[in-house]
LUMLORO-305058 format. One record per residue (C-alpha): x, y, z; residue in one letter; residue number from 0. Coordinates in steps of 0.2 Angstrom, whole numbers, plus 5000, padded with zeros to 4 digits. Layout:
BEGIN
R     X     Y     Z  aa    i
R     X     Y     Z   A  NUM
...
This chain:
BEGIN
R     X     Y     Z  aa    i
R  5425  6040  5141   X    0
R  5442  6046  5143   X    1
R  5449  6058  5130   X    2
R  5459  6050  5116   X    3
R  5475  6057  5122   X    4
R  5473  6054  5140   X    5
R  5482  6040  5149   X    6
R  5471  6026  5153   X    7
R  5471  6023  5172   X    8
R  5477  6005  5175   X    9
R  5461  6002  5186   X   10
R  5449  6007  5172   X   11
R  5459  5996  5159   X   12
R  5458  5981  5173   X   13
R  5439  5984  5174   X   14
R  5437  5984  5155   X   15
R  5447  5968  5154   X   16
R  5435  5960  5167   X   17
R  5421  5966  5156   X   18
R  5429  5958  5140   X   19
R  5432  5942  5148   X   20
R  5413  5942  5155   X   21
R  5408  5946  5137   X   22
R  5418  5931  5130   X   23
R  5410  5920  5143   X   24
R  5392  5926  5140   X   25
R  5394  5925  5121   X   26
R  5402  5907  5122   X   27
R  5388  5901  5133   X   28
R  5374  5908  5123   X   29
R  5382  5901  5108   X   30
R  5382  5883  5115   X   31
R  5365  5885  5120   X   32
R  5359  5892  5103   X   33
R  5368  5879  5093   X   34
R  5361  5865  5104   X   35
R  5342  5872  5102   X   36
R  5344  5874  5084   X   37
R  5351  5857  5081   X   38
R  5339  5848  5092   X   39
R  5323  5857  5088   X   40
R  5322  5858  5069   X   41
R  5314  5842  5065   X   42
R  5305  5826  5073   X   43
R  5317  5814  5082   X   44
R  5319  5796  5079   X   45
R  5306  5785  5088   X   46
R  5312  5779  5105   X   47
R  5318  5762  5107   X   48
R  5314  5757  5125   X   49
R  5295  5754  5121   X   50
R  5300  5741  5108   X   51
R  5309  5730  5120   X   52
R  5302  5713  5125   X   53
R  5287  5715  5137   X   54
R  5298  5709  5152   X   55
R  5312  5721  5148   X   56
R  5302  5737  5147   X   57
R  5306  5747  5162   X   58
R  5291  5751  5173   X   59
R  5287  5769  5175   X   60
R  5278  5777  5190   X   61
R  5271  5794  5183   X   62
R  5267  5806  5198   X   63
R  5258  5822  5193   X   64
R  5256  5834  5209   X   65
R  5241  5845  5206   X   66
R  5236  5861  5216   X   67
R  5221  5871  5209   X   68
R  5215  5873  5191   X   69
R  5226  5880  5178   X   70
R  5225  5883  5159   X   71
R  5224  5866  5149   X   72
R  5224  5855  5165   X   73
R  5213  5842  5157   X   74
R  5224  5841  5142   X   75
R  5240  5841  5152   X   76
R  5235  5827  5164   X   77
R  5227  5817  5149   X   78
R  5243  5817  5139   X   79
R  5249  5805  5152   X   80
R  5237  5792  5146   X   81
R  5241  5795  5128   X   82
R  5260  5791  5130   X   83
R  5267  5779  5117   X   84
R  5272  5767  5130   X   85
R  5265  5750  5135   X   86
R  5250  5753  5146   X   87
R  5256  5738  5157   X   88
R  5272  5747  5161   X   89
R  5264  5763  5167   X   90
R  5257  5767  5184   X   91
R  5249  5785  5185   X   92
R  5246  5794  5202   X   93
R  5238  5811  5201   X   94
R  5241  5819  5218   X   95
R  5231  5832  5227   X   96
R  5230  5838  5245   X   97
R  5212  5839  5248   X   98
R  5195  5833  5240   X   99
R  5190  5852  5242   X  100
R  5204  5857  5229   X  101
R  5195  5864  5214   X  102
R  5205  5852  5203   X  103
R  5199  5836  5212   X  104
R  5184  5833  5200   X  105
R  5195  5836  5185   X  106
R  5206  5822  5191   X  107
R  5192  5810  5194   X  108
R  5186  5814  5177   X  109
R  5203  5811  5169   X  110
R  5205  5794  5178   X  111
R  5187  5788  5173   X  112
R  5190  5792  5155   X  113
R  5204  5779  5155   X  114
R  5198  5765  5164   X  115
R  5211  5752  5157   X  116
R  5226  5761  5165   X  117
R  5233  5758  5182   X  118
R  5229  5775  5188   X  119
R  5223  5783  5204   X  120
R  5219  5800  5212   X  121
R  5229  5800  5228   X  122
R  5224  5813  5241   X  123
R  5236  5819  5255   X  124
R  5222  5820  5268   X  125
R  5219  5802  5266   X  126
R  5237  5798  5268   X  127
R  5239  5785  5282   X  128
R  5257  5791  5286   X  129
R  5250  5809  5289   X  130
R  5232  5806  5294   X  131
R  5229  5788  5298   X  132
R  5227  5780  5315   X  133
R  5245  5777  5317   X  134
R  5250  5792  5307   X  135
R  5254  5811  5312   X  136
R  5254  5826  5302   X  137
R  5271  5831  5308   X  138
R  5279  5815  5301   X  139
R  5284  5825  5286   X  140
R  5290  5843  5284   X  141
R  5279  5857  5278   X  142
R  5284  5857  5259   X  143
R  5267  5854  5251   X  144
R  5273  5847  5236   X  145
R  5283  5833  5245   X  146
R  5268  5830  5256   X  147
R  5257  5829  5241   X  148
R  5267  5816  5231   X  149
R  5275  5806  5247   X  150
R  5262  5792  5246   X  151
R  5263  5791  5227   X  152
R  5282  5788  5229   X  153
R  5281  5776  5243   X  154
R  5268  5766  5232   X  155
R  5278  5767  5216   X  156
R  5278  5751  5206   X  157
R  5295  5748  5198   X  158
R  5311  5758  5200   X  159
R  5308  5773  5188   X  160
R  5300  5788  5195   X  161
R  5294  5802  5183   X  162
R  5288  5818  5192   X  163
R  5279  5829  5180   X  164
R  5269  5845  5186   X  165
R  5251  5845  5182   X  166
R  5253  5860  5171   X  167
R  5265  5853  5158   X  168
R  5259  5844  5142   X  169
R  5269  5828  5138   X  170
R  5272  5822  5120   X  171
R  5267  5805  5115   X  172
R  5285  5799  5113   X  173
R  5292  5808  5129   X  174
R  5291  5793  5140   X  175
R  5301  5782  5129   X  176
R  5314  5796  5125   X  177
R  5316  5799  5143   X  178
R  5319  5781  5147   X  179
R  5331  5779  5132   X  180
R  5341  5793  5140   X  181
R  5340  5787  5157   X  182
R  5346  5769  5152   X  183
R  5358  5774  5138   X  184
R  5347  5766  5123   X  185
R  5351  5773  5106   X  186
R  5337  5774  5092   X  187
R  5346  5759  5084   X  188
R  5346  5749  5099   X  189
R  5364  5751  5104   X  190
R  5369  5755  5122   X  191
R  5379  5770  5129   X  192
R  5382  5776  5146   X  193
R  5366  5778  5156   X  194
R  5362  5794  5166   X  195
R  5356  5795  5185   X  196
R  5344  5809  5181   X  197
R  5335  5815  5165   X  198
R  5324  5830  5162   X  199
R  5315  5841  5149   X  200
R  5317  5859  5143   X  201
R  5301  5868  5149   X  202
R  5292  5880  5137   X  203
R  5278  5892  5141   X  204
R  5264  5895  5128   X  205
R  5254  5910  5133   X  206
R  5236  5908  5126   X  207
R  5229  5923  5117   X  208
R  5212  5921  5126   X  209
R  5215  5918  5144   X  210
R  5204  5904  5151   X  211
R  5207  5894  5167   X  212
R  5198  5878  5161   X  213
R  5193  5868  5146   X  214
R  5175  5863  5142   X  215
R  5178  5847  5151   X  216
R  5184  5856  5166   X  217
R  5170  5870  5166   X  218
R  5157  5856  5167   X  219
R  5165  5850  5183   X  220
R  5168  5865  5192   X  221
R  5156  5877  5201   X  222
R  5157  5896  5199   X  223
R  5161  5907  5184   X  224
R  5176  5904  5174   X  225
R  5186  5920  5168   X  226
R  5188  5920  5149   X  227
R  5190  5938  5146   X  228
R  5204  5944  5136   X  229
R  5217  5956  5144   X  230
R  5211  5974  5146   X  231
R  5227  5983  5149   X  232
R  5246  5981  5147   X  233
R  5247  5975  5166   X  234
R  5237  5959  5161   X  235
R  5251  5953  5149   X  236
R  5262  5945  5161   X  237
R  5260  5928  5153   X  238
R  5269  5935  5138   X  239
R  5284  5940  5148   X  240
R  5285  5923  5156   X  241
R  5284  5915  5138   X  242
R  5297  5927  5132   X  243
R  5309  5923  5147   X  244
R  5307  5904  5145   X  245
R  5310  5904  5126   X  246
R  5324  5915  5126   X  247
R  5336  5918  5141   X  248
R  5330  5903  5151   X  249
R  5331  5891  5136   X  250
R  5348  5897  5130   X  251
R  5357  5895  5147   X  252
R  5347  5879  5152   X  253
R  5353  5871  5136   X  254
R  5371  5877  5138   X  255
R  5373  5872  5156   X  256
R  5366  5855  5153   X  257
R  5377  5853  5138   X  258
R  5393  5857  5147   X  259
R  5387  5848  5163   X  260
R  5398  5858  5175   X  261
R  5385  5860  5188   X  262
R  5367  5854  5190   X  263
R  5353  5865  5182   X  264
R  5336  5858  5184   X  265
R  5318  5864  5186   X  266
R  5303  5853  5192   X  267
R  5292  5853  5178   X  268
R  5298  5835  5171   X  269
R  5311  5825  5180   X  270
R  5314  5806  5180   X  271
R  5326  5795  5190   X  272
R  5328  5779  5199   X  273
R  5319  5776  5216   X  274
R  5333  5764  5221   X  275
R  5347  5778  5218   X  276
R  5337  5791  5228   X  277
R  5334  5779  5242   X  278
R  5352  5775  5244   X  279
R  5358  5793  5241   X  280
R  5346  5800  5255   X  281
R  5354  5787  5268   X  282
R  5369  5795  5277   X  283
R  5375  5777  5280   X  284
R  5377  5775  5262   X  285
R  5381  5792  5256   X  286
R  5396  5801  5263   X  287
R  5390  5818  5257   X  288
R  5376  5818  5271   X  289
R  5380  5822  5289   X  290
R  5376  5808  5301   X  291
R  5363  5819  5309   X  292
R  5352  5816  5295   X  293
R  5349  5798  5299   X  294
R  5333  5803  5307   X  295
R  5326  5810  5292   X  296
R  5315  5800  5279   X  297
R  5322  5793  5263   X  298
R  5318  5796  5245   X  299
R  5308  5811  5242   X  300
R  5303  5812  5261   X  301
R  5321  5817  5265   X  302
R  5317  5834  5256   X  303
R  5300  5838  5265   X  304
R  5308  5852  5275   X  305
R  5315  5861  5260   X  306
R  5309  5873  5247   X  307
R  5314  5870  5229   X  308
R  5314  5851  5231   X  309
R  5317  5848  5213   X  310
R  5333  5857  5213   X  311
R  5339  5848  5229   X  312
R  5335  5831  5223   X  313
R  5344  5835  5207   X  314
R  5359  5842  5216   X  315
R  5361  5828  5228   X  316
R  5360  5815  5213   X  317
R  5372  5826  5203   X  318
R  5386  5827  5217   X  319
R  5384  5809  5223   X  320
R  5395  5797  5213   X  321
R  5387  5781  5206   X  322
R  5399  5770  5196   X  323
R  5394  5768  5178   X  324
R  5382  5782  5176   X  325
R  5383  5800  5170   X  326
R  5376  5814  5180   X  327
R  5361  5823  5172   X  328
R  5355  5822  5155   X  329
R  5343  5834  5146   X  330
R  5332  5826  5133   X  331
R  5335  5838  5119   X  332
R  5321  5842  5108   X  333
R  5308  5834  5119   X  334
R  5300  5849  5127   X  335
R  5288  5850  5142   X  336
R  5274  5862  5137   X  337
R  5266  5873  5149   X  338
R  5250  5882  5142   X  339
R  5247  5898  5152   X  340
R  5233  5911  5154   X  341
R  5228  5925  5165   X  342
R  5245  5930  5172   X  343
R  5246  5948  5176   X  344
R  5263  5957  5175   X  345
R  5262  5959  5194   X  346
R  5261  5940  5195   X  347
R  5276  5938  5184   X  348
R  5286  5950  5194   X  349
R  5281  5941  5210   X  350
R  5286  5924  5202   X  351
R  5303  5930  5197   X  352
R  5306  5939  5214   X  353
R  5302  5923  5223   X  354
R  5313  5913  5212   X  355
R  5328  5924  5215   X  356
R  5325  5925  5234   X  357
R  5325  5906  5237   X  358
R  5340  5904  5227   X  359
R  5350  5919  5233   X  360
R  5359  5911  5247   X  361
R  5362  5894  5239   X  362
R  5370  5899  5222   X  363
R  5375  5917  5228   X  364
R  5389  5920  5214   X  365
R  5377  5915  5201   X  366
R  5363  5926  5208   X  367
R  5375  5941  5210   X  368
R  5381  5940  5192   X  369
R  5364  5937  5185   X  370
R  5360  5955  5179   X  371
R  5376  5953  5168   X  372
R  5368  5939  5157   X  373
R  5354  5950  5152   X  374
R  5356  5960  5136   X  375
R  5355  5978  5142   X  376
R  5369  5976  5155   X  377
R  5378  5962  5146   X  378
R  5380  5973  5130   X  379
R  5386  5988  5142   X  380
R  5400  5977  5146   X  381
R  5404  5974  5128   X  382
R  5403  5992  5124   X  383
R  5414  5997  5139   X  384
R  5427  5983  5134   X  385
R  5428  5988  5116   X  386
R  5429  6007  5119   X  387
R  5442  6006  5133   X  388
R  5455  5992  5129   X  389
R  5469  5999  5118   X  390
R  5469  5983  5108   X  391
R  5452  5988  5100   X  392
R  5459  6005  5096   X  393
R  5475  5999  5088   X  394
R  5467  5984  5079   X  395
R  5450  5989  5074   X  396
R  5451  6008  5076   X  397
R  5437  6009  5089   X  398
R  5439  6026  5097   X  399
R  5437  6028  5116   X  400
R  5421  6040  5114   X  401
R  5404  6040  5120   X  402
R  5398  6040  5103   X  403
R  5407  6024  5099   X  404
R  5401  6017  5116   X  405
R  5383  6020  5112   X  406
R  5384  6013  5094   X  407
R  5392  5997  5100   X  408
R  5379  5995  5114   X  409
R  5364  5998  5102   X  410
R  5371  5987  5088   X  411
R  5375  5973  5101   X  412
R  5357  5974  5109   X  413
R  5349  5974  5091   X  414
R  5359  5959  5087   X  415
R  5354  5951  5104   X  416
R  5336  5955  5100   X  417
R  5336  5948  5082   X  418
R  5344  5931  5089   X  419
R  5331  5930  5102   X  420
R  5317  5933  5089   X  421
R  5324  5919  5078   X  422
R  5327  5908  5093   X  423
R  5310  5909  5101   X  424
R  5301  5908  5084   X  425
R  5311  5891  5082   X  426
R  5305  5884  5098   X  427
R  5288  5890  5096   X  428
R  5287  5880  5080   X  429
R  5287  5864  5091   X  430
R  5294  5854  5075   X  431
R  5300  5841  5086   X  432
R  5282  5837  5094   X  433
R  5275  5821  5087   X  434
R  5258  5827  5082   X  435
R  5242  5815  5083   X  436
R  5224  5816  5085   X  437
R  5226  5820  5104   X  438
R  5238  5834  5102   X  439
R  5230  5850  5108   X  440
R  5231  5866  5099   X  441
R  5243  5875  5111   X  442
R  5256  5860  5107   X  443
R  5254  5861  5088   X  444
R  5266  5874  5086   X  445
R  5266  5890  5075   X  446
R  5271  5880  5059   X  447
R  5256  5869  5059   X  448
R  5238  5872  5054   X  449
R  5227  5875  5070   X  450
R  5242  5879  5081   X  451
R  5247  5894  5090   X  452
R  5249  5909  5080   X  453
R  5267  5917  5077   X  454
R  5266  5934  5086   X  455
R  5268  5949  5074   X  456
R  5285  5957  5077   X  457
R  5279  5973  5086   X  458
R  5269  5962  5098   X  459
R  5284  5951  5101   X  460
R  5296  5966  5103   X  461
R  5284  5974  5116   X  462
R  5286  5958  5126   X  463
R  5304  5956  5123   X  464
R  5308  5975  5128   X  465
R  5297  5974  5143   X  466
R  5305  5958  5150   X  467
R  5323  5965  5147   X  468
R  5318  5982  5155   X  469
R  5310  5973  5170   X  470
R  5325  5961  5173   X  471
R  5337  5972  5183   X  472
R  5323  5981  5194   X  473
R  5317  5964  5198   X  474
R  5334  5957  5202   X  475
R  5337  5973  5213   X  476
R  5321  5971  5222   X  477
R  5323  5952  5225   X  478
R  5341  5951  5229   X  479
R  5345  5968  5238   X  480
R  5329  5974  5245   X  481
R  5321  5959  5253   X  482
R  5322  5942  5261   X  483
R  5305  5936  5262   X  484
R  5295  5924  5251   X  485
R  5276  5920  5249   X  486
R  5274  5901  5248   X  487
R  5257  5894  5247   X  488
R  5249  5909  5255   X  489
R  5262  5909  5270   X  490
R  5276  5921  5272   X  491
R  5294  5915  5276   X  492
R  5309  5925  5279   X  493
R  5325  5917  5270   X  494
R  5341  5917  5281   X  495
R  5359  5916  5276   X  496
R  5361  5898  5281   X  497
R  5347  5893  5269   X  498
R  5334  5890  5282   X  499
R  5318  5900  5283   X  500
R  5306  5904  5297   X  501
R  5288  5908  5296   X  502
R  5285  5926  5300   X  503
R  5269  5922  5311   X  504
R  5280  5909  5321   X  505
R  5293  5922  5324   X  506
R  5280  5934  5331   X  507
R  5271  5921  5341   X  508
R  5287  5913  5351   X  509
R  5304  5919  5347   X  510
R  5310  5904  5357   X  511
R  5302  5891  5346   X  512
R  5315  5883  5334   X  513
R  5313  5889  5316   X  514
R  5306  5878  5303   X  515
R  5321  5872  5293   X  516
R  5316  5875  5276   X  517
R  5331  5877  5264   X  518
R  5329  5890  5251   X  519
R  5338  5881  5237   X  520
R  5334  5884  5219   X  521
R  5341  5882  5201   X  522
R  5338  5892  5183   X  523
R  5320  5885  5186   X  524
R  5306  5896  5189   X  525
R  5294  5890  5203   X  526
R  5282  5904  5208   X  527
R  5264  5906  5207   X  528
R  5254  5904  5193   X  529
R  5237  5913  5189   X  530
R  5226  5902  5200   X  531
R  5237  5898  5215   X  532
R  5254  5901  5225   X  533
R  5266  5888  5221   X  534
R  5284  5884  5220   X  535
R  5285  5873  5203   X  536
């Protein structure tokens, strides 16, 4: 730091002023997110109103659950769809998988057969007549595997409401009703307010203490050994890092951005919208935001079959397209989408974050470039620099421009940040807003209920918190500055500045062949491989 009696260079004061403004922004945004989380996750919410409407007035929901491979708690997560406190006659459930050879296929059959009184089907992509039938062709859709997986389910949807929920999230019993209430503008007392075009849930990860990839029901259906061994080294605890990220940094900013509503902030874990809206908004003749050249593309979700991170793109298009009488996006506060996780290594966690950053680098470049500044270690450096450099703090608070003061402020700010994260993650992991019944699995009971997850001791929690914070900047550097390739479903693509990507093996085969136009678009969401497969969630 400059000596106390040295004139402060204007450029240094200017930089300090920028750091001060950035500090104010980060504190304000985090404050909004923290207040929203504490306010909406402290007690059970009132029962939803929409399921109590007359039978002919209850909106019909088509629940689409894309599946790829077996993950922790898969059976419970899928079965939660059948335990929704919503009229059975108003639910259509499609479990979608790309092939009958997928390890999850027998699990899907088991789930559907366990609930024969539901309108439910297992839809297999390789049986889709549009792609593989007599009049179909495999190239009628782009290469996005998730869109190809759910395309038939979307086309065959009953009613107007589409709810896409990933296979690895558990849905609370009243989540359907609350999502519909938000989408249609129903209040708990039956009054109406402005409806939304798109609603979604806050995702939370629960890292299971004893890793396993299948429940007893799943193990009975699967061939081959199931790894249920506990982590053997620190490098096996990637799930704790993911759990920490989702319950601290991601939760704060996701809640805050969706509260302010200045930009779309969506992940693909659990999203609900109207099919009629998406059909209209993906038609260039009806949506001036789209170029006329897109007229040859498909409609609805098929429109996004040539793009990575389709969940963000769908949300982004709905957000930017004006529909009279509707608000943009609505986060269903307090109704979390719970993802149990096990077996994730630190290497898998790093790969997940690297892919997330690389696919969004060229789409939200500014947000990506400033992302290190929202993390505790660098964010608090900005605060310490501003407080020990700007003359206001010396004259008003007596803070000297010394390295000792700088270090003291930084350590104090990081400590406060850590304490807030500890309290916030503990609050979220209590899962106090989850409506518990006999079908609620242990991982969804929360840390405050008997039989639920255990609250992690402080030192265990702190090790995960510190590890995630220390890895944040190296991961960002590797992802944003030192590479442009992503591995997606076992294939490697190069992300280009125009947001398209090309498959590397195609580049090597024929440079004259047109590149596969996959837009690398992404939000604050994570969407990278889990323990059992490569996927973009």
